[in-house]
Steps between C-alpha positions, in 0.01 A plus 500: 500500500421608858193697605365622831119501508308685770132408544396138444122528487270387218716661231845504656495137613411374153756731341770354725406151386491591128841673519649200679357268235702699246822414687558823694567536872230687694540607862153593622385704799150532639364617834353152534791281620333194349548648151836669548849374417664755732409669828528863379619728221850524646542125461348510151750761382784308666409182310531671161823557311571854380385658280161402641150503358209526744140474376226649723147352489318668788184717511523846346543804719642487852614136481698561181642828630625346825657211308678737260619710795647193672665373182656842440697450822593137435596486132815630333582701186440286191209308651154527344153503660192394302154603617264240353195595706214721392662826608375832370730614221557835673675316784754344263698817432522566874628147564747525211639826638523366854687188393701681234648729766672186632602375155223238496298448181121481487261327258120501518324191366128471443419131540180338374406135528336458838477154650541346153845649443694198627339287231456750216774755564475867591458796265766755591500874433832649608629852554854612572846568358611257230810392693290391799230337289757306297649351817158364594430341162559139615242546776250659264548209260434254782178674602345587163279261300663285234515658156580849369242696702435582863793735571572862416755758610236773498728797565671686779430469873125501565404369155456143620255581776318756286451234229376247756261761639347556156484121450298472821274786396420316176443185706240689707304596189518152345377331817219753531381426144488126566319563829236724343434252221474215750248690715281582197503137384406384850214751513296384199282189511571386146868421565499182703870415521718808540807297589489314169448826311824626652667168414383531137688828472836336576558401137447699181384829651671837518447520877680175585779554752667354806261705715209332322656160571528596867136613503399155375716343773321709760156405362598132499570533871185701580252510208315815606770636736250460783777434752660841447411839637494768228796692640836568333798696631717717279877459515575870470637480148160568347486825696855591396415434136205738516708762681773474233236539229377819664856633534567429131153597366441151358134384494453159668121459525494118513778462756362782714150352497634158596677651800184677611305176460721344767418785732132425441560142614572630849149638530290207377539131418579548131456202264767644268746512786448129564659438160775757563574336837501154339740611225739667746503180705562287191797690357656649809384294795342813647269441794126487445218558743240233556136586434434389858735758652 
């Protein structure tokens, strides 16, 4: 199967490799010529046989919109565009309508897996018409983890990104809980090896998880996280989750508090945010700030 893939950064580059490992042909484009297989989107579209599938992995907002606009003028009826970035779900219907006016299908795919996706596979939450989703099934199978889980056709257009947004909101709250527990353990004199306490939780406890494993990885690299500044960005999806909760009158006290905690990290050097920053770096390769900066 052929696929055009736009955006070959930390996620997109590894996705290209995993799809190729599954035996599919991927023509990739990136603004960085060193990463790109073609010089521009016109050449990318020209290298694909109709009906085409083009997967977009660029930052949400203006970058995604400009890419969709350009593809709308290059693709033909029967082609399908997949937005696999972290776009706001409200943008999906607009993109589907814009492309649909030219007979081009649209699928939104929430993709989770970070820098570990090449090795472990990517969890996929997909929204769109069944006919378009079914055409993409071989690509989804190539990207997802082995086994029966890790993929869902969540519903119509927008459902994939909405599901990924809620996933990231839950992620905020889980990371915050680990960070608060870590800070409290570090604070008391009686606990002399916080790292090994975290390690002891990896087996047999109800709070064991991949995030806990990543926390132990981070503490192995920097036992007290002294090298990190207590500052953590928010991707935007935490905010969107809280906004959606307000719009739908759904109480989200833990997720909302975890978002506000990140705002607090921009005022002071927060110990909790050192752990949040370390976890984001571990699972997603997100940049961290040095304590010396």
